[in-house]
Residue frames relative to the residue before (quaternion, step in Angstrom):
aa qw qx qy qz dx dy dz
M 1.0000 0.0000 0.0000 0.0000 0.00 0.00 0.00
T 0.4212 -0.7046 0.5131 0.2508 3.56 -0.97 0.89
T 0.1202 -0.7867 0.6028 0.0573 3.56 -0.91 0.92
S 0.5854 -0.5911 0.4199 0.3627 3.56 -1.20 0.48
H 0.5816 -0.5740 0.4583 0.3497 3.50 -1.24 0.58
P 0.5254 -0.6735 0.4075 0.3231 3.63 -0.82 0.90
Q 0.7290 0.3936 -0.2388 0.5066 3.60 1.16 -0.51
Q 0.3473 0.7507 -0.4997 0.2571 3.60 1.22 0.22
E 0.1863 -0.8056 0.5607 0.0436 3.54 -0.88 1.04
A 0.3632 -0.6980 0.5717 0.2323 3.57 -0.87 0.95
I 0.0066 -0.8102 0.5847 -0.0410 3.58 -0.78 1.03
H 0.0671 -0.7698 0.6239 0.1166 3.53 -1.33 0.02
F 0.0279 -0.7468 0.6629 0.0453 3.51 -1.34 0.40
Y 0.4349 -0.7066 0.4972 0.2537 3.59 -1.24 0.04
A 0.0331 -0.7600 0.6490 0.0133 3.54 -1.18 0.72
D 0.8204 -0.0526 -0.0273 0.5688 3.58 -0.58 1.17
G 0.7001 -0.4847 0.2555 0.4578 3.57 1.08 0.77
L 0.5913 0.5599 -0.3678 0.4491 3.59 1.28 -0.01
K 0.4263 -0.6973 0.5173 0.2540 3.56 -0.99 0.85
I 0.1464 -0.7908 0.5935 0.0301 3.54 -0.70 1.19
A 0.2094 -0.8121 0.5396 0.0735 3.56 -0.65 1.16
G 0.1492 0.7976 -0.5737 0.1116 3.55 -1.02 0.79
H 0.3758 -0.6897 0.5594 0.2651 3.53 -1.33 -0.37
F 0.1966 -0.7407 0.6325 0.1130 3.52 -1.16 0.75
T 0.0772 -0.7919 0.6056 0.0135 3.55 -0.82 1.05
P 0.3574 -0.7696 0.4829 0.2162 3.63 -0.58 1.08
A 0.6074 -0.5480 0.4389 0.3716 3.52 -1.26 0.47
A 0.5094 -0.6438 0.4785 0.3116 3.57 -0.99 0.83
G 0.8470 0.1887 -0.1443 0.4756 3.55 -0.98 0.89
A 0.3769 0.7272 -0.4988 0.2835 3.59 1.20 0.25
A 0.4511 -0.6905 0.4986 0.2666 3.57 -0.91 0.93
P 0.5741 -0.5887 0.4313 0.3714 3.61 -1.03 0.71
G 0.8125 0.2462 -0.1994 0.4894 3.55 -0.92 0.94
S 0.5718 0.6027 -0.3821 0.4046 3.59 1.26 -0.08
R 0.3370 -0.7087 0.5813 0.2152 3.54 -1.31 0.38
S 0.1601 -0.8202 0.5474 0.0457 3.56 -0.61 1.16
P 0.5590 -0.5469 0.4809 0.3964 3.57 -1.26 0.34
T 0.1759 -0.8189 0.5459 0.0221 3.56 -1.01 0.84
I 0.2136 -0.7685 0.5935 0.1073 3.54 -1.08 0.83
V 0.2659 -0.7137 0.6280 0.1599 3.56 -0.96 0.96
C 0.1513 -0.8138 0.5600 0.0358 3.59 -0.63 1.16
I 0.1398 -0.8357 0.5310 0.0129 3.56 -0.50 1.25
H 0.3650 -0.7590 0.5017 0.1975 3.58 -0.74 1.06
G 0.5463 -0.6410 0.4555 0.2883 3.53 -1.35 0.31
Y 0.8288 -0.3053 0.1919 0.4279 3.52 -1.44 -0.15
T 0.6763 0.5023 -0.3218 0.4322 3.60 0.85 -0.85
G 0.3406 -0.7580 0.4876 0.2676 3.58 1.11 -0.65
R 0.5156 0.6590 -0.4117 0.3610 3.60 1.24 0.19
K 0.0543 0.8479 -0.5240 0.0592 3.57 0.83 0.99
E 0.5907 0.5866 -0.3732 0.4096 3.59 1.12 -0.54
I 0.6417 0.5148 -0.3129 0.4746 3.58 1.26 -0.39
Y 0.8509 0.2296 -0.0769 0.4662 3.57 0.69 -1.08
M 0.6192 0.5867 -0.3513 0.3860 3.63 1.16 -0.28
P 0.5630 0.6480 -0.4116 0.3061 3.67 0.94 -0.65
G 0.6383 0.5315 -0.3448 0.4372 3.62 0.95 -0.74
Y 0.6541 0.5055 -0.3082 0.4708 3.56 0.98 -0.82
I 0.6352 0.5198 -0.3275 0.4681 3.58 0.98 -0.84
R 0.6476 0.5317 -0.3155 0.4454 3.59 0.90 -0.92
E 0.7193 0.4530 -0.2595 0.4583 3.57 0.80 -1.01
L 0.6501 0.5171 -0.3237 0.4529 3.60 0.97 -0.78
T 0.6943 0.4593 -0.2906 0.4718 3.57 0.87 -0.89
A 0.6128 0.5371 -0.3494 0.4624 3.60 1.08 -0.64
A 0.6817 0.4826 -0.2740 0.4768 3.58 1.17 -0.63
G 0.6501 -0.5696 0.3014 0.4027 3.59 1.28 0.12
F 0.5879 0.5525 -0.3784 0.4537 3.57 1.23 0.42
N 0.4221 -0.6034 0.5980 0.3164 3.54 -1.18 0.60
A 0.1225 -0.7867 0.5984 0.0899 3.59 -1.18 0.46
L 0.1077 -0.7631 0.6352 0.0504 3.55 -0.98 0.93
E 0.0078 0.7614 -0.6477 0.0279 3.56 -0.85 1.04
F 0.0404 0.7990 -0.5984 0.0433 3.56 -1.05 0.70
Y 0.4576 -0.6313 0.5433 0.3112 3.52 -1.34 0.31
H 0.4487 -0.6586 0.5302 0.2895 3.55 -0.92 0.89
R 0.6792 -0.4596 0.3714 0.4353 3.56 -1.26 0.39
G 0.7900 0.2943 -0.2373 0.4826 3.55 -0.97 0.93
Y 0.7063 0.4033 -0.2548 0.5231 3.58 1.28 -0.18
G 0.8446 0.1668 -0.1067 0.4974 3.55 -1.23 0.50
D 0.7973 -0.2704 0.2287 0.4887 3.54 -0.90 -1.01
S 0.5031 0.6564 -0.4306 0.3614 3.60 1.23 0.06
E 0.5242 -0.6351 0.4719 0.3148 3.53 -1.19 0.59
G 0.4999 0.6439 -0.4894 0.3099 3.55 -1.29 0.34
V 0.6721 -0.4702 0.3703 0.4360 3.56 -1.31 0.20
K 0.5228 -0.6947 0.3991 0.2910 3.56 -0.64 1.16
L 0.8825 -0.0190 -0.0462 0.4677 3.54 -0.84 1.19
R 0.3938 0.6664 -0.5276 0.3499 3.59 1.15 0.41
C 0.1245 -0.8127 0.5690 0.0166 3.58 -0.72 1.12
K 0.0893 0.7781 -0.6101 0.1201 3.56 -0.14 1.33
P 0.4086 -0.7764 0.4108 0.2478 3.61 -0.26 1.21
W 0.6771 0.4762 -0.3286 0.4548 3.61 0.88 -0.74
D 0.5819 0.5335 -0.3769 0.4845 3.60 1.16 -0.47
Q 0.6604 0.5023 -0.3119 0.4628 3.57 0.99 -0.79
V 0.5793 0.5498 -0.3752 0.4704 3.59 1.12 -0.56
T 0.6350 0.5152 -0.3201 0.4784 3.59 1.02 -0.79
D 0.6154 0.5388 -0.3421 0.4625 3.59 1.01 -0.78
I 0.6632 0.5060 -0.3035 0.4605 3.59 0.93 -0.90
H 0.6563 0.5018 -0.3156 0.4667 3.58 0.90 -0.86
S 0.6382 0.5135 -0.3263 0.4718 3.58 1.04 -0.73
A 0.6135 0.5471 -0.3393 0.4574 3.58 1.07 -0.74
V 0.6509 0.5130 -0.3125 0.4642 3.58 0.98 -0.83
I 0.6417 0.5117 -0.3240 0.4705 3.58 0.95 -0.83
Y 0.6158 0.5400 -0.3356 0.4655 3.57 1.03 -0.81
L 0.6753 0.5023 -0.3014 0.4482 3.59 0.82 -0.96
Q 0.6464 0.5474 -0.3230 0.4222 3.57 0.97 -0.80
Q 0.6503 0.5086 -0.3138 0.4691 3.59 1.23 -0.33
R 0.5966 0.5935 -0.3598 0.4029 3.60 1.21 -0.31
P 0.4615 -0.7062 0.4664 0.2658 3.61 -0.93 0.87
D 0.6877 0.4707 -0.2874 0.4722 3.61 1.23 -0.32
V 0.6289 0.5033 -0.3279 0.4937 3.57 1.31 0.20
D 0.3230 -0.6989 0.6010 0.2143 3.56 -1.01 0.85
P 0.3360 -0.7919 0.4672 0.2041 3.62 -0.31 1.17
D 0.6607 0.4928 -0.3054 0.4769 3.57 1.25 -0.31
R 0.7313 0.3422 -0.2235 0.5460 3.59 1.27 0.05
I 0.3089 0.7214 -0.5426 0.2996 3.54 0.60 1.26
G 0.0565 -0.7902 0.6102 -0.0006 3.55 -0.82 1.09
L 0.2983 -0.7576 0.5582 0.1595 3.55 -1.29 0.20
Y 0.0561 -0.7492 0.6590 0.0354 3.52 -1.16 0.79
G 0.0044 0.7967 -0.6041 0.0203 3.57 -0.84 1.00
T 0.2386 -0.7747 0.5725 0.1229 3.53 -0.96 0.88
S 0.8466 0.0229 -0.0564 0.5288 3.57 -0.92 0.98
Y 0.8277 0.0334 0.0061 0.5601 3.63 -0.62 -1.07
G 0.6366 0.5580 -0.3216 0.4242 3.57 1.08 -0.74
G 0.6210 0.5183 -0.3480 0.4739 3.58 1.17 -0.48
S 0.6201 0.5415 -0.3363 0.4574 3.57 1.11 -0.65
T 0.6928 0.4269 -0.2727 0.5133 3.58 0.85 -0.94
G 0.6197 0.5661 -0.3429 0.4218 3.59 1.07 -0.69
M 0.6514 0.4993 -0.3240 0.4705 3.59 0.98 -0.75
A 0.6406 0.5023 -0.3298 0.4781 3.61 0.99 -0.76
A 0.6509 0.5160 -0.3159 0.4586 3.58 0.96 -0.86
T 0.6552 0.5088 -0.3092 0.4650 3.58 0.97 -0.84
A 0.6288 0.5512 -0.3329 0.4358 3.57 0.99 -0.82
L 0.7695 0.3777 -0.1752 0.4843 3.57 1.04 -0.81
D 0.7345 0.3108 -0.2164 0.5631 3.61 1.27 0.14
E 0.2677 -0.8163 0.4938 0.1349 3.57 -0.18 1.28
S 0.5688 0.5928 -0.4000 0.4063 3.61 1.18 -0.21
I 0.5703 0.5044 -0.3964 0.5130 3.61 1.28 -0.09
R 0.3001 -0.8365 0.4370 0.1387 3.55 -0.26 1.31
C 0.7911 -0.0573 0.0466 0.6072 3.61 1.14 -0.47
A 0.1355 -0.8169 0.5590 0.0430 3.58 -1.17 0.46
V 0.1719 -0.7564 0.6267 0.0749 3.53 -1.24 0.73
A 0.0750 -0.7670 0.6356 0.0453 3.57 -1.01 0.87
V 0.1304 -0.7969 0.5888 0.0373 3.57 -0.86 1.02
G 0.8546 -0.0482 0.0015 0.5170 3.59 -0.54 1.17
S 0.4160 0.7518 -0.4098 0.3063 3.57 1.05 0.79
F 0.4324 -0.6889 0.5140 0.2725 3.57 -1.13 0.65
A 0.3705 -0.7284 0.5407 0.1996 3.54 -1.18 0.70
D 0.7780 0.0812 -0.0585 0.6203 3.58 1.24 -0.43
G 0.4295 -0.7599 0.4327 0.2256 3.55 -0.54 1.20
L 0.6563 0.5050 -0.3255 0.4563 3.60 0.97 -0.78
R 0.6623 0.4949 -0.3091 0.4701 3.58 0.87 -0.91
N 0.6470 0.5192 -0.3215 0.4565 3.57 0.96 -0.81
S 0.6389 0.5289 -0.3336 0.4480 3.59 1.00 -0.76
Y 0.6179 0.5445 -0.3438 0.4511 3.60 1.08 -0.64
N 0.6408 0.5378 -0.3232 0.4423 3.57 1.13 -0.63
L 0.6631 0.5554 -0.2944 0.4065 3.58 1.19 -0.49
R 0.7927 0.2282 -0.1022 0.5559 3.59 1.20 -0.45
T 0.5111 -0.5922 0.5169 0.3478 3.53 -1.23 0.49
Y 0.6894 -0.4731 0.3365 0.4332 3.57 -1.25 0.28
S 0.6813 0.4827 -0.3036 0.4589 3.59 0.85 -0.91
D 0.6448 0.5087 -0.3211 0.4715 3.59 1.03 -0.75
R 0.6197 0.5388 -0.3452 0.4545 3.59 1.07 -0.68
L 0.6231 0.5347 -0.3464 0.4536 3.58 1.00 -0.76
D 0.6621 0.4926 -0.2992 0.4791 3.58 0.93 -0.88
W 0.6597 0.5160 -0.3079 0.4514 3.57 0.96 -0.89
E 0.6287 0.5258 -0.3390 0.4619 3.60 1.01 -0.71
D 0.6205 0.5292 -0.3444 0.4652 3.59 1.05 -0.67
V 0.6288 0.5266 -0.3220 0.4729 3.58 1.03 -0.83
K 0.6908 0.4832 -0.2885 0.4540 3.59 0.89 -0.91
K 0.6017 0.5555 -0.3652 0.4426 3.60 1.04 -0.67
I 0.6534 0.5000 -0.3080 0.4778 3.57 0.96 -0.88
D 0.6693 0.5077 -0.3085 0.4462 3.58 0.92 -0.87
R 0.6094 0.5475 -0.3599 0.4465 3.61 1.04 -0.68
I 0.6393 0.5085 -0.3205 0.4796 3.57 1.01 -0.80
E 0.6721 0.4997 -0.3033 0.4545 3.58 0.87 -0.93
R 0.6296 0.5297 -0.3442 0.4522 3.61 1.02 -0.71
V 0.6605 0.4980 -0.3036 0.4729 3.56 1.01 -0.81
M 0.7425 0.4373 -0.2290 0.4528 3.57 0.89 -0.92
T 0.8014 0.2765 -0.1317 0.5137 3.60 1.07 -0.67
G 0.4451 -0.6984 0.4506 0.3332 3.58 1.22 -0.43
K 0.7225 0.3908 -0.2390 0.5179 3.58 1.26 0.04
S 0.3405 -0.7052 0.5864 0.2073 3.52 -1.24 0.63
R 0.4988 -0.6368 0.4934 0.3197 3.54 -1.06 0.78
R 0.2976 -0.7674 0.5463 0.1552 3.58 -1.12 0.69
I 0.0619 -0.7871 0.6137 -0.0065 3.52 -1.06 0.86
P 0.6450 -0.5105 0.3740 0.4283 3.62 -1.18 0.31
Y 0.6377 -0.5629 0.3769 0.3667 3.54 -1.12 0.73
G 0.6596 0.5378 -0.3085 0.4248 3.59 0.95 -0.87
E 0.6444 0.4833 -0.3213 0.4980 3.59 1.18 -0.45
L 0.6524 0.5164 -0.3086 0.4609 3.56 1.06 -0.73
A 0.7992 0.1054 -0.0218 0.5913 3.57 1.00 -0.88
P 0.0939 -0.8285 0.5505 0.0421 3.62 0.32 1.21
S 0.0158 -0.8094 0.5857 -0.0409 3.56 -1.06 0.71
G 0.7026 -0.4669 0.3457 0.4110 3.55 -1.34 -0.10
R 0.7730 -0.4089 0.2384 0.4224 3.53 -1.36 0.23
A 0.6882 0.4914 -0.3046 0.4384 3.61 0.77 -1.00
E 0.6788 0.4753 -0.2909 0.4782 3.56 0.96 -0.87
R 0.6146 0.5376 -0.3537 0.4562 3.61 1.03 -0.72
D 0.6449 0.5247 -0.3178 0.4559 3.56 0.95 -0.87
S 0.6618 0.5286 -0.3139 0.4290 3.59 0.96 -0.83
I 0.5593 0.6141 -0.3938 0.3936 3.59 1.13 -0.57
S 0.7530 0.3634 -0.2067 0.5081 3.57 1.02 -0.78
T 0.7448 0.4299 -0.2349 0.4532 3.60 1.02 -0.71
M 0.7819 0.2720 -0.1591 0.5379 3.62 1.10 -0.57
Y 0.7323 0.4027 -0.2449 0.4915 3.58 0.63 -1.10
K 0.0509 -0.8374 0.5353 0.0984 3.57 1.03 -0.92
V 0.1066 0.8596 -0.4931 0.0813 3.55 0.98 0.92
E 0.6626 0.5009 -0.3333 0.4461 3.60 0.95 -0.72
E 0.6119 0.5314 -0.3414 0.4761 3.57 1.18 -0.55
K 0.7209 0.4359 -0.2387 0.4830 3.57 0.97 -0.89
Y 0.8079 0.1288 -0.0241 0.5746 3.57 0.97 -0.94
P 0.0701 -0.8534 0.5156 0.0317 3.62 0.50 1.15
E 0.5994 0.5823 -0.3654 0.4100 3.59 1.17 -0.43
G 0.4739 -0.6935 0.4269 0.3350 3.61 1.23 -0.33
Y 0.5153 -0.6362 0.4986 0.2849 3.51 -1.41 0.15
P 0.5266 -0.6618 0.4215 0.3272 3.62 -0.95 0.75
I 0.5431 -0.6319 0.4556 0.3134 3.56 -1.02 0.88
E 0.5735 0.6204 -0.3780 0.3785 3.60 1.07 -0.68
N 0.5278 0.6435 -0.4130 0.3699 3.61 1.14 -0.50
S 0.6166 0.5636 -0.3456 0.4274 3.57 1.07 -0.70
D 0.6514 0.4997 -0.3123 0.4780 3.59 0.99 -0.79
H 0.6508 0.5197 -0.3246 0.4483 3.58 0.94 -0.85
A 0.6677 0.4936 -0.3074 0.4647 3.59 0.94 -0.83
A 0.6526 0.5388 -0.3187 0.4268 3.58 0.95 -0.85
G 0.7029 0.4530 -0.2614 0.4821 3.58 1.16 -0.54
F 0.6309 0.5418 -0.3135 0.4584 3.58 1.29 0.06
S 0.0460 0.8071 -0.5819 0.0884 3.56 -0.65 1.15
P 0.1365 -0.8454 0.5109 0.0755 3.61 0.29 1.22
E 0.5331 0.6269 -0.4224 0.3799 3.63 1.15 -0.33
K 0.5875 0.5905 -0.3617 0.4188 3.59 1.21 -0.44
Y 0.7441 0.4005 -0.1976 0.4969 3.57 1.23 -0.45
V 0.5340 0.6975 -0.3938 0.2708 3.57 1.15 -0.58
D 0.5964 0.5791 -0.3754 0.4099 3.63 1.10 -0.51
R 0.5905 0.5934 -0.3593 0.4124 3.60 1.21 -0.43
I 0.5503 0.6345 -0.3989 0.3681 3.59 1.19 -0.37
S 0.5831 0.5955 -0.3640 0.4158 3.58 1.03 -0.77
P 0.5674 -0.1253 -0.8131 -0.0348 1.66 -2.08 1.44
R 0.4094 0.6778 -0.5059 0.3420 3.59 1.16 0.44
P 0.4747 -0.7234 0.4272 0.2624 3.62 -0.91 0.85
V 0.1232 -0.7686 0.6245 0.0638 3.54 -1.25 0.64
L 0.1329 -0.7634 0.6285 0.0672 3.54 -1.23 0.66
F 0.1154 -0.7704 0.6252 0.0481 3.55 -0.92 1.00
L 0.0686 -0.7785 0.6239 0.0001 3.55 -0.81 1.12
H 0.0956 0.7981 -0.5885 0.0867 3.58 -0.90 0.87
T 0.3943 -0.6965 0.5411 0.2581 3.54 -1.16 0.59
E 0.5963 -0.6367 0.3755 0.3132 3.53 -1.02 0.92
R 0.7949 0.2956 -0.1308 0.5134 3.59 0.94 -0.88
D 0.2183 0.7908 -0.5300 0.2147 3.57 1.08 0.79
T 0.0825 -0.8102 0.5797 0.0279 3.59 -0.71 1.08
M 0.5702 0.5320 -0.4102 0.4728 3.56 1.24 0.43
V 0.7493 0.0266 -0.0149 0.6615 3.55 1.11 -0.81
A 0.3912 -0.7516 0.4744 0.2389 3.60 -0.38 1.18
V 0.5783 -0.6042 0.4256 0.3454 3.57 -1.07 0.77
S 0.5540 0.6147 -0.3883 0.4055 3.59 1.16 -0.46
E 0.5742 0.5932 -0.3879 0.4099 3.62 1.15 -0.49
S 0.6647 0.4687 -0.3113 0.4915 3.60 0.95 -0.79
K 0.6160 0.5347 -0.3499 0.4606 3.59 1.10 -0.62
H 0.6113 0.5196 -0.3411 0.4898 3.59 1.10 -0.66
F 0.6230 0.5338 -0.3315 0.4660 3.59 0.94 -0.89
Y 0.6799 0.5055 -0.2860 0.4477 3.55 0.82 -1.06
D 0.6644 0.5113 -0.3075 0.4500 3.59 0.91 -0.88
K 0.6984 0.4682 -0.2687 0.4699 3.59 1.03 -0.77
A 0.6285 0.5446 -0.3395 0.4394 3.60 1.12 -0.62
K 0.3531 -0.6974 0.5787 0.2325 3.53 -1.30 0.40
E 0.6438 -0.5167 0.3914 0.4067 3.56 -1.26 0.32
P 0.5827 -0.1836 -0.7899 -0.0532 1.52 -2.18 1.27
K 0.0589 0.7956 -0.5944 0.1014 3.55 -0.89 0.99
K 0.0500 -0.7890 0.6121 0.0165 3.55 -1.23 0.54
L 0.1169 -0.7671 0.6282 0.0565 3.56 -1.11 0.81
I 0.0344 -0.7823 0.6218 -0.0122 3.55 -0.86 1.05
V 0.1348 -0.7772 0.6125 0.0513 3.57 -0.80 1.07
I 0.2789 -0.7620 0.5686 0.1353 3.56 -0.73 1.15
P 0.3445 -0.7826 0.4752 0.2073 3.64 -0.46 1.12
N 0.8690 0.1615 -0.1030 0.4562 3.52 -1.35 0.53
A 0.6048 0.5093 -0.3796 0.4804 3.58 0.99 0.83
N 0.2984 -0.7580 0.5525 0.1767 3.57 -1.22 0.51
H 0.8113 -0.3421 0.1843 0.4368 3.54 -1.36 0.13
V 0.7684 0.3937 -0.2027 0.4621 3.58 0.77 -1.02
D 0.5064 0.6635 -0.4248 0.3505 3.60 1.22 -0.17
V 0.5839 0.5946 -0.3808 0.4007 3.62 1.17 -0.35
Y 0.6469 0.5173 -0.3152 0.4632 3.59 1.28 -0.21
E 0.5664 -0.6563 0.3898 0.3107 3.55 -0.83 1.02
P 0.6627 0.5026 -0.3477 0.4327 3.67 0.81 -0.78
R 0.6996 0.4660 -0.2623 0.4740 3.58 1.16 -0.56
N 0.8072 -0.0713 0.1011 0.5772 3.60 0.84 -0.96
P 0.2448 -0.8208 0.4969 0.1397 3.62 0.12 1.25
E 0.6394 0.5417 -0.3410 0.4260 3.62 1.00 -0.70
V 0.6829 0.4553 -0.2866 0.4942 3.57 0.88 -0.92
F 0.5871 0.5734 -0.3585 0.4449 3.59 1.05 -0.75
K 0.6658 0.5103 -0.3104 0.4470 3.60 0.87 -0.92
V 0.6343 0.5225 -0.3282 0.4657 3.56 1.03 -0.75
V 0.6819 0.4974 -0.2850 0.4544 3.57 0.87 -1.00
V 0.7038 0.4493 -0.2829 0.4719 3.58 0.75 -0.98
G 0.5928 0.5667 -0.3641 0.4415 3.59 1.12 -0.55
H 0.6470 0.4988 -0.3076 0.4878 3.57 0.98 -0.85
M 0.6419 0.5326 -0.3246 0.4461 3.58 0.97 -0.85
I 0.6865 0.4850 -0.2912 0.4568 3.57 0.83 -0.98
D 0.6110 0.5360 -0.3501 0.4657 3.60 1.01 -0.73
F 0.6569 0.5188 -0.2959 0.4601 3.57 0.98 -0.91
F 0.7051 0.4511 -0.2737 0.4738 3.58 0.82 -0.95
N 0.6041 0.5433 -0.3617 0.4572 3.60 1.05 -0.64
L 0.6726 0.5128 -0.2887 0.4487 3.56 1.00 -0.85
H 0.8195 0.3207 -0.1245 0.4583 3.55 0.88 -0.94
L 0.7578 0.3552 -0.2162 0.5028 3.63 1.19 -0.23
K 0.7173 0.4175 -0.2683 0.4890 3.61 1.19 -0.16
């Protein structure tokens, strides 16, 4: 079982006036008074970072990096509309996290990198493109265009039905100020392995029985981080994706890679799916993924 780092510190900062809650974990073996390279770790759509992020934090800090993880607005202990997922708001959260880190005496402000998983890699790439103080970035299983990715999740006939549901919800949002909530699996349908993980690993209905707002689908469809990723150059980027991902098609990372400029790298993990990158689900694949990440950060931040 993964346990928290003994020196992990509960922290908070503000984004658009909202209190954002997170944890800062110092690099293992850092000398007192020293400034270490630091990784901002961004969670995915479910917001269940407490389930899948601890392994990454453990490995990154053991490799000599500080790590900052936080809940986006509306998730966990952070303020905001519960589970509303607006990508550009999350980009603001990330930029605020970087500003927070730059004020810490144990962080080297010139050696801040970013790791985002799934949805967090998509917002992370946009955030990196628009903030040159983020020196490098990694996206794991992330979409490059939200509308195109949504088409991959449903058949044509299912998309027609889903559009009807969203039309009704848009009217209700205008008339009532609220979006209807549905189970995560209905909002983001996926393949068998990922569906199983929703109940066995993420446990989203146990944590968030009220469901996720339908409006999240509209916000994602209007978000296309591939339009910005070329601005990151000459800072390096790494795209990691599993070959058999049925939540975010591997073609999305290939689109990201094609749009990015050098230096860039794409690694496809064979015979694995979206959730295999998380230690509780597949420790072997997790080790491969985190190993590539650490090699990348060692090269570009140390």
